[in-house]
PyMOL Python script that loads the backbone (N, CA, C, O; Angstrom):
from pymol import cmd

cmd.read_pdbstr("""\
ATOM      1  N   MET A   1     209.526 160.174  84.515  1.00  0.00           N
ATOM      2  CA  MET A   1     208.991 159.717  83.321  1.00  0.00           C
ATOM      3  C   MET A   1     208.518 161.118  82.746  1.00  0.00           C
ATOM      4  O   MET A   1     208.518 162.208  83.318  1.00  0.00           O
ATOM      5  N   ASN A   2     208.185 160.852  81.685  1.00  0.00           N
ATOM      6  CA  ASN A   2     207.552 162.043  80.605  1.00  0.00           C
ATOM      7  C   ASN A   2     206.185 162.385  81.098  1.00  0.00           C
ATOM      8  O   ASN A   2     205.293 161.543  81.209  1.00  0.00           O
ATOM      9  N   MET A   3     206.080 163.376  81.328  1.00  0.00           N
ATOM     10  CA  MET A   3     204.662 163.745  81.658  1.00  0.00           C
ATOM     11  C   MET A   3     203.482 163.609  80.738  1.00  0.00           C
ATOM     12  O   MET A   3     202.379 163.213  81.115  1.00  0.00           O
ATOM     13  N   LYS A   4     203.797 163.984  79.430  1.00  0.00           N
ATOM     14  CA  LYS A   4     202.840 163.477  78.399  1.00  0.00           C
ATOM     15  C   LYS A   4     202.380 161.818  78.457  1.00  0.00           C
ATOM     16  O   LYS A   4     201.267 161.364  78.189  1.00  0.00           O
ATOM     17  N   TYR A   5     203.394 161.194  78.820  1.00  0.00           N
ATOM     18  CA  TYR A   5     203.113 159.669  78.787  1.00  0.00           C
ATOM     19  C   TYR A   5     202.404 159.453  80.017  1.00  0.00           C
ATOM     20  O   TYR A   5     201.529 158.587  80.039  1.00  0.00           O
ATOM     21  N   GLU A   6     202.676 160.153  81.081  1.00  0.00           N
ATOM     22  CA  GLU A   6     201.796 159.913  82.411  1.00  0.00           C
ATOM     23  C   GLU A   6     200.262 160.343  82.260  1.00  0.00           C
ATOM     24  O   GLU A   6     199.273 159.856  82.810  1.00  0.00           O
ATOM     25  N   LYS A   7     200.348 161.278  81.454  1.00  0.00           N
ATOM     26  CA  LYS A   7     198.752 161.951  81.266  1.00  0.00           C
ATOM     27  C   LYS A   7     197.861 160.923  80.231  1.00  0.00           C
ATOM     28  O   LYS A   7     196.649 160.710  80.226  1.00  0.00           O
ATOM     29  N   LEU A   8     198.894 160.393  79.394  1.00  0.00           N
ATOM     30  CA  LEU A   8     198.129 159.563  78.402  1.00  0.00           C
ATOM     31  C   LEU A   8     197.707 158.387  79.345  1.00  0.00           C
ATOM     32  O   LEU A   8     196.499 158.169  79.427  1.00  0.00           O
ATOM     33  N   CYS A   9     198.541 157.631  80.042  1.00  0.00           N
ATOM     34  CA  CYS A   9     198.257 156.582  80.821  1.00  0.00           C
ATOM     35  C   CYS A   9     196.838 156.849  81.748  1.00  0.00           C
ATOM     36  O   CYS A   9     195.821 156.156  81.734  1.00  0.00           O
ATOM     37  N   ALA A  10     197.088 158.010  82.510  1.00  0.00           N
ATOM     38  CA  ALA A  10     195.899 158.130  83.285  1.00  0.00           C
ATOM     39  C   ALA A  10     194.673 158.489  82.507  1.00  0.00           C
ATOM     40  O   ALA A  10     193.597 158.211  83.035  1.00  0.00           O
ATOM     41  N   GLU A  11     194.671 159.014  81.438  1.00  0.00           N
ATOM     42  CA  GLU A  11     193.507 159.231  80.458  1.00  0.00           C
ATOM     43  C   GLU A  11     193.081 157.763  79.932  1.00  0.00           C
ATOM     44  O   GLU A  11     191.875 157.548  79.817  1.00  0.00           O
ATOM     45  N   ILE A  12     193.839 156.920  79.664  1.00  0.00           N
ATOM     46  CA  ILE A  12     193.490 155.510  79.301  1.00  0.00           C
ATOM     47  C   ILE A  12     193.000 154.782  80.292  1.00  0.00           C
ATOM     48  O   ILE A  12     192.022 154.083  80.023  1.00  0.00           O
ATOM     49  N   ALA A  13     193.509 154.760  81.579  1.00  0.00           N
ATOM     50  CA  ALA A  13     192.878 154.137  82.900  1.00  0.00           C
ATOM     51  C   ALA A  13     191.361 154.999  82.976  1.00  0.00           C
ATOM     52  O   ALA A  13     190.362 154.322  83.219  1.00  0.00           O
ATOM     53  N   LYS A  14     191.244 156.119  82.819  1.00  0.00           N
ATOM     54  CA  LYS A  14     190.167 156.842  83.055  1.00  0.00           C
ATOM     55  C   LYS A  14     189.005 156.239  81.986  1.00  0.00           C
ATOM     56  O   LYS A  14     187.958 155.756  82.419  1.00  0.00           O
ATOM     57  N   LEU A  15     189.261 156.307  80.753  1.00  0.00           N
ATOM     58  CA  LEU A  15     188.420 155.796  79.702  1.00  0.00           C
ATOM     59  C   LEU A  15     188.045 154.208  79.894  1.00  0.00           C
ATOM     60  O   LEU A  15     186.932 153.754  79.630  1.00  0.00           O
ATOM     61  N   GLU A  16     189.170 153.416  80.404  1.00  0.00           N
ATOM     62  CA  GLU A  16     188.812 152.075  80.521  1.00  0.00           C
ATOM     63  C   GLU A  16     187.893 151.874  81.668  1.00  0.00           C
ATOM     64  O   GLU A  16     187.073 150.963  81.549  1.00  0.00           O
ATOM     65  N   LYS A  17     187.894 152.534  82.694  1.00  0.00           N
ATOM     66  CA  LYS A  17     186.963 152.682  83.851  1.00  0.00           C
ATOM     67  C   LYS A  17     185.579 153.113  83.496  1.00  0.00           C
ATOM     68  O   LYS A  17     184.629 152.734  84.181  1.00  0.00           O
ATOM     69  N   LYS A  18     185.401 153.976  82.338  1.00  0.00           N
ATOM     70  CA  LYS A  18     184.257 154.550  82.341  1.00  0.00           C
ATOM     71  C   LYS A  18     183.669 153.424  81.111  1.00  0.00           C
ATOM     72  O   LYS A  18     182.464 153.179  81.062  1.00  0.00           O
ATOM     73  N   ALA A  19     184.549 152.844  80.236  1.00  0.00           N
ATOM     74  CA  ALA A  19     183.869 151.842  79.330  1.00  0.00           C
ATOM     75  C   ALA A  19     183.133 150.636  80.092  1.00  0.00           C
ATOM     76  O   ALA A  19     182.055 150.158  79.739  1.00  0.00           O
ATOM     77  N   GLU A  20     183.885 150.230  81.183  1.00  0.00           N
ATOM     78  CA  GLU A  20     183.326 149.369  82.235  1.00  0.00           C
ATOM     79  C   GLU A  20     181.973 149.547  82.684  1.00  0.00           C
ATOM     80  O   GLU A  20     181.110 148.676  82.797  1.00  0.00           O
ATOM     81  N   GLU A  21     181.886 150.781  82.929  1.00  0.00           N
ATOM     82  CA  GLU A  21     180.647 151.386  83.696  1.00  0.00           C
ATOM     83  C   GLU A  21     179.534 151.371  82.486  1.00  0.00           C
ATOM     84  O   GLU A  21     178.386 151.021  82.761  1.00  0.00           O
ATOM     85  N   ILE A  22     179.796 151.659  81.477  1.00  0.00           N
ATOM     86  CA  ILE A  22     179.014 151.779  80.284  1.00  0.00           C
ATOM     87  C   ILE A  22     178.683 150.254  79.992  1.00  0.00           C
ATOM     88  O   ILE A  22     177.492 149.943  80.029  1.00  0.00           O
ATOM     89  N   ARG A  23     179.513 149.387  79.739  1.00  0.00           N
ATOM     90  CA  ARG A  23     179.212 147.903  79.632  1.00  0.00           C
ATOM     91  C   ARG A  23     178.247 147.335  80.655  1.00  0.00           C
ATOM     92  O   ARG A  23     177.349 146.539  80.378  1.00  0.00           O
ATOM     93  N   ALA A  24     178.510 147.814  81.856  1.00  0.00           N
ATOM     94  CA  ALA A  24     177.599 147.166  82.969  1.00  0.00           C
ATOM     95  C   ALA A  24     176.067 147.913  82.569  1.00  0.00           C
ATOM     96  O   ALA A  24     175.019 147.275  82.458  1.00  0.00           O
ATOM     97  N   GLN A  25     176.173 149.117  82.418  1.00  0.00           N
ATOM     98  CA  GLN A  25     174.939 149.804  82.208  1.00  0.00           C
ATOM     99  C   GLN A  25     174.232 149.113  81.030  1.00  0.00           C
ATOM    100  O   GLN A  25     173.089 148.687  81.198  1.00  0.00           O
ATOM    101  N   LEU A  26     174.897 148.973  79.767  1.00  0.00           N
ATOM    102  CA  LEU A  26     174.281 148.286  78.694  1.00  0.00           C
ATOM    103  C   LEU A  26     173.770 146.894  79.076  1.00  0.00           C
ATOM    104  O   LEU A  26     172.677 146.525  78.645  1.00  0.00           O
ATOM    105  N   LYS A  27     174.448 146.173  79.798  1.00  0.00           N
ATOM    106  CA  LYS A  27     174.043 144.742  80.221  1.00  0.00           C
ATOM    107  C   LYS A  27     172.753 144.983  80.884  1.00  0.00           C
ATOM    108  O   LYS A  27     171.768 144.388  80.445  1.00  0.00           O
ATOM    109  N   GLU A  28     172.610 145.929  82.070  1.00  0.00           N
ATOM    110  CA  GLU A  28     171.371 146.113  82.582  1.00  0.00           C
ATOM    111  C   GLU A  28     170.012 146.423  81.777  1.00  0.00           C
ATOM    112  O   GLU A  28     168.855 146.056  81.983  1.00  0.00           O
ATOM    113  N   MET A  29     170.535 147.167  80.867  1.00  0.00           N
ATOM    114  CA  MET A  29     169.418 147.682  79.916  1.00  0.00           C
ATOM    115  C   MET A  29     168.937 146.656  78.984  1.00  0.00           C
ATOM    116  O   MET A  29     167.793 146.615  78.533  1.00  0.00           O
ATOM    117  N   TYR A  30     170.021 145.710  78.687  1.00  0.00           N
ATOM    118  CA  TYR A  30     169.542 144.626  77.752  1.00  0.00           C
ATOM    119  C   TYR A  30     168.721 143.721  78.585  1.00  0.00           C
ATOM    120  O   TYR A  30     167.771 143.209  77.993  1.00  0.00           O
ATOM    121  N   GLU A  31     168.874 143.423  79.784  1.00  0.00           N
ATOM    122  CA  GLU A  31     168.176 142.506  80.710  1.00  0.00           C
ATOM    123  C   GLU A  31     166.722 143.185  80.911  1.00  0.00           C
ATOM    124  O   GLU A  31     165.676 142.539  80.851  1.00  0.00           O
ATOM    125  N   LYS A  32     166.789 144.451  81.135  1.00  0.00           N
ATOM    126  CA  LYS A  32     165.365 145.088  81.307  1.00  0.00           C
ATOM    127  C   LYS A  32     164.631 145.082  79.884  1.00  0.00           C
ATOM    128  O   LYS A  32     163.401 145.052  79.840  1.00  0.00           O
ATOM    129  N   LYS A  33     165.289 145.106  78.903  1.00  0.00           N
ATOM    130  CA  LYS A  33     164.546 144.955  77.457  1.00  0.00           C
ATOM    131  C   LYS A  33     163.926 143.703  77.446  1.00  0.00           C
ATOM    132  O   LYS A  33     162.713 143.586  77.269  1.00  0.00           O
ATOM    133  N   THR A  34     164.744 142.683  77.638  1.00  0.00           N
ATOM    134  CA  THR A  34     164.192 141.300  77.742  1.00  0.00           C
ATOM    135  C   THR A  34     163.073 141.132  78.486  1.00  0.00           C
ATOM    136  O   THR A  34     162.028 140.716  77.986  1.00  0.00           O
ATOM    137  N   GLU A  35     163.181 141.403  79.595  1.00  0.00           N
ATOM    138  CA  GLU A  35     162.023 141.463  80.622  1.00  0.00           C
ATOM    139  C   GLU A  35     160.880 142.269  80.056  1.00  0.00           C
ATOM    140  O   GLU A  35     159.830 141.634  79.964  1.00  0.00           O
ATOM    141  N   MET A  36     160.848 143.515  79.659  1.00  0.00           N
ATOM    142  CA  MET A  36     159.788 143.945  79.041  1.00  0.00           C
ATOM    143  C   MET A  36     159.111 143.155  77.546  1.00  0.00           C
ATOM    144  O   MET A  36     157.944 143.142  77.154  1.00  0.00           O
ATOM    145  N   GLU A  37     160.166 142.626  77.025  1.00  0.00           N
ATOM    146  CA  GLU A  37     159.622 141.906  75.741  1.00  0.00           C
ATOM    147  C   GLU A  37     158.701 140.612  76.416  1.00  0.00           C
ATOM    148  O   GLU A  37     157.627 140.246  75.938  1.00  0.00           O
ATOM    149  N   ASN A  38     159.263 140.085  77.460  1.00  0.00           N
ATOM    150  CA  ASN A  38     158.781 138.788  77.868  1.00  0.00           C
ATOM    151  C   ASN A  38     157.254 139.325  78.446  1.00  0.00           C
ATOM    152  O   ASN A  38     156.263 138.778  77.961  1.00  0.00           O
ATOM    153  N   LEU A  39     157.087 140.263  79.354  1.00  0.00           N
ATOM    154  CA  LEU A  39     155.928 140.835  79.547  1.00  0.00           C
ATOM    155  C   LEU A  39     154.876 141.174  78.667  1.00  0.00           C
ATOM    156  O   LEU A  39     153.695 140.965  78.944  1.00  0.00           O
ATOM    157  N   GLU A  40     155.303 141.741  77.516  1.00  0.00           N
ATOM    158  CA  GLU A  40     154.642 141.937  76.454  1.00  0.00           C
ATOM    159  C   GLU A  40     154.057 140.682  75.681  1.00  0.00           C
ATOM    160  O   GLU A  40     152.960 140.703  75.123  1.00  0.00           O
ATOM    161  N   ILE A  41     154.994 139.476  75.711  1.00  0.00           N
ATOM    162  CA  ILE A  41     154.364 138.375  75.170  1.00  0.00           C
ATOM    163  C   ILE A  41     153.358 137.619  75.915  1.00  0.00           C
ATOM    164  O   ILE A  41     152.475 136.953  75.376  1.00  0.00           O
ATOM    165  N   ILE A  42     153.560 137.774  77.420  1.00  0.00           N
ATOM    166  CA  ILE A  42     152.635 137.200  78.330  1.00  0.00           C
ATOM    167  C   ILE A  42     151.328 137.802  78.300  1.00  0.00           C
ATOM    168  O   ILE A  42     150.289 137.155  78.422  1.00  0.00           O
ATOM    169  N   SER A  43     151.405 139.343  78.098  1.00  0.00           N
ATOM    170  CA  SER A  43     150.215 140.018  78.057  1.00  0.00           C
ATOM    171  C   SER A  43     149.269 139.598  76.810  1.00  0.00           C
ATOM    172  O   SER A  43     148.072 139.327  76.899  1.00  0.00           O
ATOM    173  N   THR A  44     150.111 139.599  75.537  1.00  0.00           N
ATOM    174  CA  THR A  44     149.573 139.141  74.351  1.00  0.00           C
ATOM    175  C   THR A  44     149.144 137.774  74.479  1.00  0.00           C
ATOM    176  O   THR A  44     148.052 137.584  73.944  1.00  0.00           O
ATOM    177  N   VAL A  45     149.666 136.747  75.028  1.00  0.00           N
ATOM    178  CA  VAL A  45     149.191 135.323  75.135  1.00  0.00           C
ATOM    179  C   VAL A  45     147.874 135.432  76.013  1.00  0.00           C
ATOM    180  O   VAL A  45     146.885 134.791  75.656  1.00  0.00           O
ATOM    181  N   ARG A  46     147.832 136.217  77.142  1.00  0.00           N
ATOM    182  CA  ARG A  46     146.700 136.264  77.966  1.00  0.00           C
ATOM    183  C   ARG A  46     145.406 136.933  77.303  1.00  0.00           C
ATOM    184  O   ARG A  46     144.257 136.542  77.503  1.00  0.00           O
ATOM    185  N   ALA A  47     145.820 138.138  76.379  1.00  0.00           N
ATOM    186  CA  ALA A  47     144.733 138.454  75.778  1.00  0.00           C
ATOM    187  C   ALA A  47     143.862 137.571  74.759  1.00  0.00           C
ATOM    188  O   ALA A  47     142.697 137.842  74.469  1.00  0.00           O
ATOM    189  N   LEU A  48     144.630 136.408  74.224  1.00  0.00           N
ATOM    190  CA  LEU A  48     143.904 135.516  73.406  1.00  0.00           C
ATOM    191  C   LEU A  48     143.054 134.592  74.366  1.00  0.00           C
ATOM    192  O   LEU A  48     143.344 134.059  75.436  1.00  0.00           O
ATOM    193  N   VAL A  49     141.928 134.592  73.622  1.00  0.00           N
ATOM    194  CA  VAL A  49     140.659 134.036  74.386  1.00  0.00           C
ATOM    195  C   VAL A  49     140.888 132.405  74.200  1.00  0.00           C
ATOM    196  O   VAL A  49     140.120 131.744  73.501  1.00  0.00           O
ATOM    197  N   MET A  50     141.891 131.886  74.814  1.00  0.00           N
ATOM    198  CA  MET A  50     141.911 130.298  74.693  1.00  0.00           C
ATOM    199  C   MET A  50     142.169 129.631  75.731  1.00  0.00           C
ATOM    200  O   MET A  50     142.850 130.108  76.639  1.00  0.00           O
ATOM    201  N   ASP A  51     141.630 128.325  75.770  1.00  0.00           N
ATOM    202  CA  ASP A  51     142.006 127.505  76.927  1.00  0.00           C
ATOM    203  C   ASP A  51     143.410 127.004  76.915  1.00  0.00           C
ATOM    204  O   ASP A  51     144.095 127.065  75.894  1.00  0.00           O
ATOM    205  N   LYS A  52     143.885 126.463  78.146  1.00  0.00           N
ATOM    206  CA  LYS A  52     145.104 125.980  78.353  1.00  0.00           C
ATOM    207  C   LYS A  52     145.410 125.171  77.190  1.00  0.00           C
ATOM    208  O   LYS A  52     146.533 125.370  76.726  1.00  0.00           O
ATOM    209  N   GLY A  53     144.769 124.403  76.669  1.00  0.00           N
ATOM    210  CA  GLY A  53     145.112 123.383  75.517  1.00  0.00           C
ATOM    211  C   GLY A  53     145.372 124.042  74.444  1.00  0.00           C
ATOM    212  O   GLY A  53     146.392 123.798  73.800  1.00  0.00           O
ATOM    213  N   GLN A  54     144.497 124.984  74.075  1.00  0.00           N
ATOM    214  CA  GLN A  54     144.793 125.843  72.619  1.00  0.00           C
ATOM    215  C   GLN A  54     145.910 126.538  72.864  1.00  0.00           C
ATOM    216  O   GLN A  54     146.690 126.605  71.914  1.00  0.00           O
ATOM    217  N   VAL A  55     146.280 127.179  74.050  1.00  0.00           N
ATOM    218  CA  VAL A  55     147.547 128.028  74.212  1.00  0.00           C
ATOM    219  C   VAL A  55     148.647 127.277  74.102  1.00  0.00           C
ATOM    220  O   VAL A  55     149.673 127.801  73.667  1.00  0.00           O
ATOM    221  N   MET A  56     148.628 125.791  74.509  1.00  0.00           N
ATOM    222  CA  MET A  56     149.910 125.142  74.355  1.00  0.00           C
ATOM    223  C   MET A  56     149.997 124.744  73.004  1.00  0.00           C
ATOM    224  O   MET A  56     151.134 124.820  72.539  1.00  0.00           O
ATOM    225  N   ALA A  57     149.084 124.327  72.221  1.00  0.00           N
ATOM    226  CA  ALA A  57     149.034 124.082  70.947  1.00  0.00           C
ATOM    227  C   ALA A  57     149.422 125.255  70.056  1.00  0.00           C
ATOM    228  O   ALA A  57     150.156 125.042  69.091  1.00  0.00           O
ATOM    229  N   PHE A  58     149.016 126.363  70.294  1.00  0.00           N
ATOM    230  CA  PHE A  58     149.363 127.678  69.593  1.00  0.00           C
ATOM    231  C   PHE A  58     150.943 127.670  69.806  1.00  0.00           C
ATOM    232  O   PHE A  58     151.641 127.788  68.799  1.00  0.00           O
ATOM    233  N   LEU A  59     151.578 127.533  71.111  1.00  0.00           N
ATOM    234  CA  LEU A  59     152.552 127.833  71.403  1.00  0.00           C
ATOM    235  C   LEU A  59     153.723 126.709  70.705  1.00  0.00           C
ATOM    236  O   LEU A  59     154.832 127.004  70.260  1.00  0.00           O
ATOM    237  N   ALA A  60     153.103 125.382  70.771  1.00  0.00           N
ATOM    238  CA  ALA A  60     153.978 124.347  69.955  1.00  0.00           C
ATOM    239  C   ALA A  60     154.040 124.602  68.469  1.00  0.00           C
ATOM    240  O   ALA A  60     155.063 124.366  67.825  1.00  0.00           O
ATOM    241  N   ALA A  61     152.868 125.115  67.894  1.00  0.00           N
ATOM    242  CA  ALA A  61     152.949 125.334  66.457  1.00  0.00           C
ATOM    243  C   ALA A  61     154.266 126.464  66.098  1.00  0.00           C
ATOM    244  O   ALA A  61     155.150 126.313  65.255  1.00  0.00           O
ATOM    245  N   MET A  62     154.081 127.492  66.934  1.00  0.00           N
ATOM    246  CA  MET A  62     155.116 128.492  66.792  1.00  0.00           C
ATOM    247  C   MET A  62     156.325 127.898  66.691  1.00  0.00           C
ATOM    248  O   MET A  62     157.017 127.876  65.673  1.00  0.00           O
ATOM    249  N   LYS A  63     156.656 127.287  68.020  1.00  0.00           N
ATOM    250  CA  LYS A  63     158.112 126.603  68.112  1.00  0.00           C
ATOM    251  C   LYS A  63     158.524 125.922  66.895  1.00  0.00           C
ATOM    252  O   LYS A  63     159.550 126.205  66.276  1.00  0.00           O
ATOM    253  N   ASN A  64     157.558 124.864  66.515  1.00  0.00           N
ATOM    254  CA  ASN A  64     157.726 124.025  65.126  1.00  0.00           C
ATOM    255  C   ASN A  64     157.968 124.820  63.816  1.00  0.00           C
ATOM    256  O   ASN A  64     158.568 124.400  62.826  1.00  0.00           O
ATOM    257  N   GLY A  65     157.400 126.040  63.978  1.00  0.00           N
ATOM    258  CA  GLY A  65     157.418 126.626  62.497  1.00  0.00           C
ATOM    259  C   GLY A  65     156.168 126.373  61.810  1.00  0.00           C
ATOM    260  O   GLY A  65     156.098 126.903  60.701  1.00  0.00           O
ATOM    261  N   ASP A  66     155.146 125.688  62.190  1.00  0.00           N
ATOM    262  CA  ASP A  66     153.922 125.247  61.698  1.00  0.00           C
ATOM    263  C   ASP A  66     153.203 126.537  61.440  1.00  0.00           C
ATOM    264  O   ASP A  66     153.586 127.638  61.837  1.00  0.00           O
ATOM    265  N   PRO A  67     151.927 126.252  60.609  1.00  0.00           N
ATOM    266  CA  PRO A  67     151.054 127.424  60.370  1.00  0.00           C
ATOM    267  C   PRO A  67     150.290 127.644  61.546  1.00  0.00           C
ATOM    268  O   PRO A  67     149.569 126.705  61.884  1.00  0.00           O
ATOM    269  N   LEU A  68     150.281 128.626  62.219  1.00  0.00           N
ATOM    270  CA  LEU A  68     149.643 128.889  63.381  1.00  0.00           C
ATOM    271  C   LEU A  68     148.189 129.032  63.338  1.00  0.00           C
ATOM    272  O   LEU A  68     147.683 129.890  62.616  1.00  0.00           O
ATOM    273  N   PRO A  69     147.425 128.184  64.122  1.00  0.00           N
ATOM    274  CA  PRO A  69     146.064 128.077  64.506  1.00  0.00           C
ATOM    275  C   PRO A  69     145.563 129.476  64.949  1.00  0.00           C
ATOM    276  O   PRO A  69     146.050 130.186  65.829  1.00  0.00           O
ATOM    277  N   ILE A  70     144.322 129.767  64.033  1.00  0.00           N
ATOM    278  CA  ILE A  70     143.862 130.933  64.385  1.00  0.00           C
ATOM    279  C   ILE A  70     142.694 130.772  65.267  1.00  0.00           C
ATOM    280  O   ILE A  70     141.730 130.125  64.860  1.00  0.00           O
ATOM    281  N   PRO A  71     142.695 131.354  66.551  1.00  0.00           N
ATOM    282  CA  PRO A  71     141.502 131.042  67.526  1.00  0.00           C
ATOM    283  C   PRO A  71     140.330 131.802  66.865  1.00  0.00           C
ATOM    284  O   PRO A  71     140.460 132.797  66.151  1.00  0.00           O
ATOM    285  N   GLU A  72     139.107 131.169  67.215  1.00  0.00           N
ATOM    286  CA  GLU A  72     138.071 131.630  66.821  1.00  0.00           C
ATOM    287  C   GLU A  72     137.620 132.652  67.794  1.00  0.00           C
ATOM    288  O   GLU A  72     137.650 132.371  68.992  1.00  0.00           O
ATOM    289  N   VAL A  73     137.207 133.808  67.395  1.00  0.00           N
ATOM    290  CA  VAL A  73     136.831 135.096  68.044  1.00  0.00           C
ATOM    291  C   VAL A  73     135.302 135.449  67.716  1.00  0.00           C
ATOM    292  O   VAL A  73     134.958 135.636  66.549  1.00  0.00           O
ATOM    293  N   GLU A  74     134.405 135.533  68.767  1.00  0.00           N
ATOM    294  CA  GLU A  74     133.019 136.047  68.585  1.00  0.00           C
ATOM    295  C   GLU A  74     133.245 137.326  68.224  1.00  0.00           C
ATOM    296  O   GLU A  74     134.081 138.081  68.719  1.00  0.00           O
ATOM    297  N   THR A  75     132.308 137.610  67.148  1.00  0.00           N
ATOM    298  CA  THR A  75     132.037 139.311  66.911  1.00  0.00           C
ATOM    299  C   THR A  75     130.598 139.435  66.835  1.00  0.00           C
ATOM    300  O   THR A  75     129.780 138.520  66.937  1.00  0.00           O
ATOM    301  N   GLU A  76     130.359 140.762  66.630  1.00  0.00           N
ATOM    302  CA  GLU A  76     128.959 141.192  66.714  1.00  0.00           C
ATOM    303  C   GLU A  76     128.186 140.541  65.511  1.00  0.00           C
ATOM    304  O   GLU A  76     126.970 140.346  65.512  1.00  0.00           O
ATOM    305  N   GLU A  77     129.140 140.194  64.368  1.00  0.00           N
ATOM    306  CA  GLU A  77     128.306 139.856  63.182  1.00  0.00           C
ATOM    307  C   GLU A  77     127.887 138.509  63.457  1.00  0.00           C
ATOM    308  O   GLU A  77     126.689 138.232  63.413  1.00  0.00           O
ATOM    309  N   THR A  78     128.901 137.498  63.784  1.00  0.00           N
ATOM    310  CA  THR A  78     128.577 136.250  64.176  1.00  0.00           C
ATOM    311  C   THR A  78     127.406 136.109  65.185  1.00  0.00           C
ATOM    312  O   THR A  78     126.546 135.251  64.990  1.00  0.00           O
ATOM    313  N   GLU A  79     127.358 136.930  66.255  1.00  0.00           N
ATOM    314  CA  GLU A  79     126.209 136.940  67.143  1.00  0.00           C
ATOM    315  C   GLU A  79     124.866 137.139  66.601  1.00  0.00           C
ATOM    316  O   GLU A  79     123.823 136.549  66.884  1.00  0.00           O
ATOM    317  N   ASN A  80     125.105 138.159  65.699  1.00  0.00           N
ATOM    318  CA  ASN A  80     123.739 138.673  65.130  1.00  0.00           C
ATOM    319  C   ASN A  80     123.022 137.736  64.086  1.00  0.00           C
ATOM    320  O   ASN A  80     121.814 137.753  63.852  1.00  0.00           O
ATOM    321  N   GLU A  81     124.038 136.843  63.446  1.00  0.00           N
ATOM    322  CA  GLU A  81     123.535 136.097  62.213  1.00  0.00           C
ATOM    323  C   GLU A  81     122.444 134.858  62.764  1.00  0.00           C
ATOM    324  O   GLU A  81     121.898 134.110  61.953  1.00  0.00           O
TER     325      GLU A  81
END
""", "prot")
cmd.dss("prot")
cmd.show_as("cartoon", "prot")
cmd.util.cbc("prot")
cmd.orient("prot")
C-alpha cells in the first residue's frame, strides 16, 4: 500500500488511543470534582448551627424552591443586650 496512507492510518490510531485516555482522565476529574463539591456542601451544612429538624426543613425548602429559613445565630450584640 501507499506509505502515506499507512502513516496516516497509524497516526489516526495513535490519536484515537490518546483521545480515549483523555476521556478516561476527564471522567475521573469530573468524579473528583463532584466529590469535592459534595464535601464542601456537607461542610457548609455542618457549619450551620441547626438541629436535625431544622436542617431537614432547610434542605426541603431548598429542594422545593421555597424561601429559605434563615437560622438564628447568636452574636455578641444580642448577648450584650
